[in-house]
DRENKEVO-394205 format. One record per residue: residue in three letters; x, y, z of N, C-alpha, C in turn. Coordinates in Angstrom, 2 decimals. Layout:
<recs>
(rec 'ALA'; (X; Y; Z); (X; Y; Z); (X; Y; Z))
...
</recs>
This chain:
<recs>
(rec 'MET'; (0.80; -1.19; -0.04); (-0.06; -0.05; 0.08); (1.00; 1.32; -0.14))
(rec 'THR'; (0.67; 2.18; -0.71); (1.45; 3.32; -1.02); (0.41; 4.65; -0.88))
(rec 'LEU'; (0.74; 5.33; 0.07); (0.14; 6.58; 0.23); (0.85; 7.60; -0.49))
(rec 'LEU'; (0.11; 8.49; -1.41); (0.82; 9.31; -2.31); (0.75; 10.64; -1.80))
(rec 'ASP'; (1.32; 11.02; -0.66); (1.33; 12.18; -0.10); (2.74; 12.32; 0.58))
(rec 'LYS'; (3.42; 13.45; 0.25); (4.90; 13.60; 0.46); (4.98; 14.04; 1.87))
(rec 'ASN'; (4.08; 14.62; 2.50); (4.21; 15.19; 3.94); (2.95; 14.83; 4.64))
(rec 'PRO'; (2.60; 13.61; 4.90); (1.43; 13.33; 5.58); (1.50; 13.69; 7.12))
(rec 'ASP'; (0.36; 14.05; 7.70); (0.25; 14.43; 9.05); (0.10; 13.16; 9.77))
(rec 'ASN'; (-0.12; 13.36; 11.14); (-0.21; 11.95; 12.08); (-1.66; 11.42; 11.71))
(rec 'THR'; (-2.62; 12.20; 11.55); (-3.94; 11.73; 11.25); (-3.94; 10.89; 9.93))
(rec 'ARG'; (-3.30; 11.50; 8.91); (-3.30; 10.73; 7.70); (-2.57; 9.37; 7.85))
(rec 'VAL'; (-1.42; 9.45; 8.54); (-0.59; 8.26; 8.87); (-1.62; 7.05; 9.65))
(rec 'GLN'; (-2.20; 7.53; 10.53); (-3.04; 6.71; 11.33); (-4.14; 6.12; 10.46))
(rec 'ASP'; (-4.67; 6.97; 9.58); (-5.86; 6.59; 8.66); (-5.15; 5.44; 7.67))
(rec 'LYS'; (-3.97; 5.55; 7.33); (-3.34; 4.67; 6.30); (-3.11; 3.41; 7.08))
(rec 'GLN'; (-2.75; 3.28; 8.44); (-2.75; 2.08; 9.14); (-3.90; 1.28; 9.34))
(rec 'VAL'; (-4.98; 2.02; 9.62); (-6.34; 1.66; 9.77); (-6.79; 0.82; 8.48))
(rec 'PHE'; (-6.57; 1.61; 7.38); (-6.87; 1.22; 6.05); (-6.19; -0.05; 5.70))
(rec 'GLU'; (-4.83; -0.10; 5.97); (-4.00; -1.21; 5.63); (-4.56; -2.53; 6.30))
(rec 'LYS'; (-5.01; -2.42; 7.60); (-5.45; -3.50; 8.38); (-6.96; -4.08; 7.68))
(rec 'ARG'; (-7.67; -3.16; 7.24); (-8.80; -3.50; 6.84); (-9.01; -4.15; 5.31))
(rec 'LEU'; (-7.95; -3.81; 4.52); (-8.05; -4.42; 3.11); (-7.97; -5.78; 2.99))
(rec 'PRO'; (-7.27; -6.50; 3.72); (-7.27; -8.04; 3.47); (-8.61; -8.71; 3.76))
(rec 'GLY'; (-9.31; -8.37; 4.84); (-10.63; -8.49; 5.03); (-11.69; -8.33; 3.88))
(rec 'VAL'; (-11.35; -7.10; 3.20); (-12.28; -6.74; 2.22); (-12.13; -7.76; 0.99))
(rec 'ILE'; (-10.90; -8.01; 0.75); (-10.60; -8.99; -0.49); (-11.14; -10.33; -0.08))
(rec 'GLN'; (-10.84; -10.73; 1.21); (-11.36; -12.11; 1.38); (-12.99; -12.24; 1.40))
(rec 'GLN'; (-13.54; -11.07; 1.92); (-15.12; -11.16; 1.87); (-15.48; -11.27; 0.43))
(rec 'ALA'; (-14.91; -10.41; -0.38); (-15.25; -10.34; -1.92); (-15.14; -11.66; -2.53))
(rec 'LEU'; (-13.86; -12.27; -2.23); (-13.68; -13.71; -2.85); (-14.80; -14.83; -2.40))
(rec 'LYS'; (-15.15; -14.68; -1.04); (-15.96; -15.68; -0.56); (-17.35; -15.30; -1.36))
(rec 'GLU'; (-17.69; -14.13; -1.43); (-18.99; -13.74; -1.97); (-19.03; -14.04; -3.40))
(rec 'SER'; (-18.04; -14.40; -3.98); (-17.98; -14.83; -5.49); (-17.87; -16.18; -5.52))
(rec 'GLY'; (-17.96; -16.93; -4.26); (-18.10; -18.34; -4.41); (-16.73; -19.16; -4.39))
(rec 'LEU'; (-15.69; -18.37; -3.99); (-14.36; -19.05; -3.88); (-14.03; -19.43; -2.39))
(rec 'GLU'; (-13.38; -20.34; -2.05); (-12.84; -20.72; -0.79); (-11.65; -19.91; -0.49))
(rec 'VAL'; (-11.74; -19.31; 0.77); (-10.48; -18.52; 1.38); (-9.86; -19.31; 2.38))
(rec 'LEU'; (-8.58; -19.74; 2.17); (-7.97; -20.48; 3.26); (-7.26; -19.56; 4.15))
(rec 'SER'; (-7.29; -20.18; 5.62); (-6.73; -19.14; 6.66); (-5.26; -19.51; 6.76))
(rec 'GLU'; (-4.88; -20.52; 6.26); (-3.30; -20.99; 6.43); (-2.61; -20.82; 4.89))
(rec 'GLN'; (-1.25; -20.75; 5.10); (-0.52; -20.86; 3.74); (-0.80; -22.07; 2.96))
(rec 'PRO'; (-1.14; -21.94; 1.70); (-1.59; -23.10; 0.99); (-0.48; -24.01; 0.52))
(rec 'GLY'; (0.66; -23.56; 0.59); (1.84; -24.39; 0.26); (1.75; -24.43; -1.40))
(rec 'GLN'; (1.91; -25.58; -2.07); (1.95; -25.72; -3.63); (0.79; -26.75; -3.77))
(rec 'ARG'; (-0.34; -26.50; -3.28); (-1.42; -27.42; -3.78); (-2.06; -27.11; -5.04))
(rec 'GLU'; (-2.58; -28.06; -5.63); (-3.07; -27.91; -7.05); (-4.41; -27.06; -6.87))
(rec 'GLY'; (-4.61; -26.08; -7.72); (-5.75; -25.24; -7.88); (-5.88; -24.15; -6.96))
(rec 'VAL'; (-4.84; -23.82; -6.26); (-4.83; -22.73; -5.38); (-4.05; -21.61; -5.92))
(rec 'VAL'; (-4.72; -20.36; -5.57); (-3.98; -19.21; -6.03); (-3.78; -18.20; -4.88))
(rec 'VAL'; (-2.79; -17.41; -5.01); (-2.53; -16.43; -4.06); (-2.88; -15.17; -4.47))
(rec 'VAL'; (-3.51; -14.34; -3.87); (-3.96; -13.00; -4.40); (-3.15; -12.05; -3.61))
(rec 'GLN'; (-2.53; -11.16; -4.51); (-1.58; -10.08; -4.16); (-2.19; -8.76; -4.57))
(rec 'ALA'; (-2.24; -7.89; -3.75); (-2.91; -6.50; -4.05); (-1.87; -5.48; -3.86))
(rec 'LYS'; (-1.95; -4.39; -4.74); (-1.24; -3.23; -4.50); (-2.26; -2.08; -4.71))
(rec 'VAL'; (-2.04; -1.21; -3.72); (-3.12; -0.13; -3.81); (-2.16; 1.15; -3.71))
(rec 'SER'; (-2.40; 2.18; -4.50); (-1.76; 3.36; -4.29); (-2.75; 4.55; -4.17))
(rec 'TYR'; (-2.65; 5.39; -3.21); (-3.80; 6.37; -3.13); (-3.47; 7.60; -2.72))
(rec 'ASP'; (-4.40; 8.41; -2.93); (-4.20; 10.00; -2.30); (-5.64; 10.27; -1.86))
(rec 'PRO'; (-5.93; 10.44; -0.57); (-7.24; 10.72; -0.15); (-7.84; 12.10; -0.36))
(rec 'GLY'; (-6.92; 12.91; -0.89); (-7.38; 14.38; -1.23); (-7.82; 15.01; 0.09))
(rec 'ASN'; (-8.67; 15.91; -0.04); (-9.26; 16.66; 1.04); (-10.49; 16.80; 0.97))
(rec 'GLN'; (-11.18; 16.13; 1.93); (-12.63; 15.94; 1.98); (-13.34; 17.44; 2.10))
(rec 'ALA'; (-12.78; 18.42; 2.90); (-13.56; 19.50; 3.08); (-13.52; 20.28; 1.71))
(rec 'LEU'; (-12.42; 20.25; 1.07); (-12.40; 20.79; -0.39); (-13.34; 20.17; -1.36))
(rec 'ARG'; (-13.44; 18.82; -1.26); (-14.49; 18.27; -2.13); (-15.89; 18.60; -1.79))
(rec 'TRP'; (-16.31; 18.97; -0.50); (-17.41; 19.30; -0.04); (-17.80; 20.68; -0.58))
(rec 'VAL'; (-16.87; 21.57; -0.44); (-17.03; 22.91; -0.90); (-16.89; 23.28; -2.29))
(rec 'GLY'; (-15.86; 22.57; -3.02); (-15.50; 22.91; -4.41); (-15.17; 21.66; -5.21))
(rec 'GLY'; (-15.96; 20.58; -4.79); (-15.80; 19.27; -5.59); (-16.05; 19.30; -7.06))
(rec 'ILE'; (-17.10; 20.22; -7.34); (-17.58; 20.37; -8.71); (-16.53; 20.60; -9.85))
(rec 'VAL'; (-15.51; 21.30; -9.15); (-14.28; 21.71; -10.10); (-13.17; 20.95; -9.76))
(rec 'GLY'; (-13.33; 19.90; -9.16); (-12.15; 19.02; -8.72); (-11.17; 19.21; -7.66))
(rec 'ALA'; (-11.67; 20.21; -6.88); (-10.91; 20.55; -5.80); (-10.93; 19.45; -4.66))
(rec 'GLY'; (-9.81; 19.14; -4.04); (-9.60; 18.05; -3.10); (-9.86; 16.63; -3.56))
(rec 'LYS'; (-9.90; 16.50; -4.84); (-10.11; 15.03; -5.45); (-9.27; 14.01; -4.70))
(rec 'ALA'; (-9.89; 12.90; -4.77); (-9.02; 11.86; -4.15); (-8.69; 10.78; -5.34))
(rec 'THR'; (-7.82; 10.13; -5.32); (-7.47; 9.01; -6.34); (-6.95; 7.86; -5.88))
(rec 'ALA'; (-7.25; 6.66; -6.40); (-6.80; 5.31; -5.92); (-6.61; 4.45; -7.14))
(rec 'ASP'; (-5.53; 3.76; -7.12); (-5.10; 2.70; -8.22); (-4.94; 1.53; -7.50))
(rec 'PHE'; (-5.77; 0.37; -8.15); (-5.87; -1.01; -7.53); (-5.23; -1.84; -8.52))
(rec 'SER'; (-4.34; -2.72; -8.18); (-3.89; -3.82; -9.04); (-3.73; -5.07; -8.26))
(rec 'LEU'; (-4.46; -6.04; -8.80); (-4.57; -7.36; -8.10); (-3.93; -8.47; -8.99))
(rec 'GLU'; (-3.35; -9.33; -8.57); (-2.73; -10.58; -9.24); (-3.17; -11.74; -8.71))
(rec 'ALA'; (-3.60; -12.90; -9.36); (-3.87; -14.07; -8.55); (-2.65; -15.12; -9.22))
(rec 'ILE'; (-1.89; -15.60; -8.47); (-0.73; -16.26; -8.63); (-0.88; -17.72; -8.40))
(rec 'ASP'; (-0.61; -18.66; -9.30); (-0.70; -20.11; -9.16); (0.15; -20.51; -8.10))
(rec 'ALA'; (-0.23; -21.11; -6.93); (0.63; -21.42; -5.85); (1.67; -22.52; -6.10))
(rec 'ARG'; (1.34; -23.26; -7.03); (2.16; -24.39; -7.72); (3.32; -23.88; -8.44))
(rec 'SER'; (2.95; -23.27; -9.48); (3.90; -22.86; -10.56); (4.36; -21.37; -10.39))
(rec 'GLY'; (3.67; -20.62; -9.52); (4.39; -19.16; -9.24); (3.87; -18.31; -10.60))
(rec 'GLN'; (3.13; -18.83; -11.44); (2.63; -17.86; -12.68); (1.51; -17.06; -12.41))
(rec 'VAL'; (1.45; -15.88; -12.84); (0.44; -15.06; -12.55); (-0.76; -15.60; -13.64))
(rec 'VAL'; (-1.88; -16.06; -13.11); (-3.14; -16.62; -13.90); (-4.26; -15.54; -14.15))
(rec 'ALA'; (-4.34; -14.56; -13.45); (-5.38; -13.50; -13.74); (-4.87; -12.14; -13.06))
(rec 'THR'; (-5.34; -11.28; -13.66); (-4.97; -9.82; -13.11); (-6.16; -8.96; -13.30))
(rec 'GLN'; (-6.26; -7.97; -12.39); (-7.28; -6.94; -12.50); (-6.63; -5.55; -12.13))
(rec 'GLN'; (-6.78; -4.51; -12.86); (-6.39; -3.21; -12.46); (-7.52; -2.23; -12.71))
(rec 'GLU'; (-7.61; -1.35; -11.82); (-8.60; -0.12; -11.99); (-8.12; 0.87; -11.21))
(rec 'SER'; (-8.41; 2.19; -11.70); (-8.17; 3.58; -11.06); (-9.58; 4.13; -10.79))
(rec 'ASP'; (-9.49; 4.97; -9.83); (-10.96; 5.59; -9.38); (-10.46; 7.02; -8.88))
(rec 'THR'; (-11.30; 7.95; -9.34); (-11.19; 9.26; -8.59); (-12.50; 9.77; -8.12))
(rec 'LYS'; (-12.39; 10.51; -6.92); (-13.62; 11.01; -6.26); (-13.39; 12.34; -6.29))
(rec 'ARG'; (-14.55; 13.07; -6.76); (-14.43; 14.54; -6.74); (-15.60; 15.21; -5.96))
(rec 'GLY'; (-16.64; 14.41; -5.38); (-17.51; 14.98; -4.74); (-18.24; 13.89; -3.55))
(rec 'GLY'; (-19.56; 14.06; -3.48); (-20.22; 13.16; -2.38); (-20.85; 13.96; -1.34))
(rec 'ALA'; (-21.68; 13.38; -0.70); (-22.36; 14.18; 0.50); (-21.30; 14.59; 1.50))
(rec 'PHE'; (-21.11; 15.81; 1.76); (-20.20; 16.39; 2.60); (-18.92; 15.88; 2.27))
(rec 'GLY'; (-18.48; 15.87; 1.01); (-17.17; 15.49; 0.50); (-16.85; 13.99; 0.23))
(rec 'GLY'; (-17.85; 13.18; 0.80); (-17.81; 11.72; 0.80); (-16.75; 11.15; 1.75))
(rec 'ASN'; (-16.63; 9.98; 1.83); (-15.91; 9.25; 2.78); (-14.86; 8.35; 1.89))
(rec 'PHE'; (-13.45; 8.88; 1.62); (-12.77; 8.25; 0.74); (-12.53; 6.89; 1.00))
(rec 'TYR'; (-12.26; 6.45; 2.37); (-11.68; 5.20; 2.75); (-12.78; 4.28; 2.68))
(rec 'GLU'; (-14.01; 4.68; 2.78); (-15.29; 3.70; 2.61); (-15.42; 3.57; 1.11))
(rec 'ASP'; (-15.31; 4.48; 0.44); (-15.36; 4.33; -1.03); (-14.39; 3.36; -1.75))
(rec 'ALA'; (-13.04; 3.74; -1.17); (-11.90; 2.78; -1.71); (-12.12; 1.59; -1.42))
(rec 'ALA'; (-12.51; 1.13; -0.12); (-12.73; -0.28; 0.34); (-13.80; -1.00; -0.76))
(rec 'GLU'; (-14.95; -0.15; -0.87); (-15.98; -0.80; -1.65); (-15.38; -0.99; -3.13))
(rec 'LYS'; (-14.68; -0.06; -3.57); (-14.15; -0.28; -5.04); (-13.17; -1.60; -5.07))
(rec 'LEU'; (-12.25; -1.50; -3.86); (-11.41; -2.59; -4.03); (-12.20; -4.04; -3.82))
(rec 'GLY'; (-13.31; -4.30; -3.24); (-14.23; -5.13; -3.30); (-14.69; -5.58; -4.70))
(rec 'ASP'; (-15.09; -4.47; -5.37); (-15.57; -4.56; -6.74); (-14.51; -5.01; -7.72))
(rec 'VAL'; (-13.30; -4.58; -7.56); (-12.11; -4.96; -8.32); (-11.80; -6.65; -8.05))
(rec 'THR'; (-11.85; -6.89; -6.70); (-11.66; -8.47; -6.42); (-12.72; -9.47; -6.94))
(rec 'GLU'; (-13.99; -8.82; -7.08); (-14.95; -9.64; -7.66); (-14.67; -9.69; -9.09))
(rec 'GLU'; (-14.31; -8.81; -9.74); (-14.04; -8.84; -11.17); (-12.75; -9.85; -11.38))
(rec 'LEU'; (-11.81; -9.87; -10.47); (-10.64; -10.94; -10.55); (-11.32; -12.19; -10.27))
(rec 'ALA'; (-12.20; -12.38; -9.44); (-12.77; -13.73; -9.12); (-13.70; -14.24; -10.49))
(rec 'GLU'; (-14.22; -13.32; -11.19); (-14.86; -13.66; -12.53); (-13.72; -14.16; -13.47))
(rec 'SER'; (-12.64; -13.60; -13.61); (-11.69; -13.97; -14.32); (-11.08; -15.27; -14.12))
(rec 'LEU'; (-10.88; -15.67; -12.71); (-10.65; -16.87; -12.24); (-11.50; -17.99; -12.70))
(rec 'ALA'; (-12.78; -17.65; -12.52); (-13.94; -18.72; -12.99); (-13.79; -19.08; -14.28))
(rec 'LEU'; (-13.32; -18.22; -15.19); (-13.07; -18.66; -16.60); (-11.95; -19.59; -16.97))
(rec 'ILE'; (-11.19; -19.73; -15.90); (-9.92; -20.59; -16.15); (-10.13; -22.10; -16.15))
(rec 'LYS'; (-9.80; -22.69; -17.22); (-10.11; -24.29; -17.26); (-9.24; -24.84; -16.18))
(rec 'ARG'; (-9.81; -25.92; -15.49); (-9.01; -26.71; -14.51); (-8.71; -27.89; -15.17))
</recs>
């Protein structure tokens, strides 16, 4: 996870830590809702198992500026999501999903972290759809 803020204050650093802790659960839930089994232990090199790796780069922008001037892009928030499903046995990437999102407004400037978690869930579900298409 990369916070695209050159000089984050303590609040932003704390928000990042909370966000980082939340994201594995978002990914696991989306995979389960897509009908995939999520293992709690390391899978080793078992047949048919994939490991999902996620990279998230984001700038939460400024919620107050989005609320006041969001219509012209002030305070906009951005997030880039990149997920890879890697075959546990071969180490080969078998599916990828990438998406970018920008938030320019919302009620009272919107909640970037809630929206980003929801978007990550959507991207994970799209990855699961790609995995479902793979012949076994």
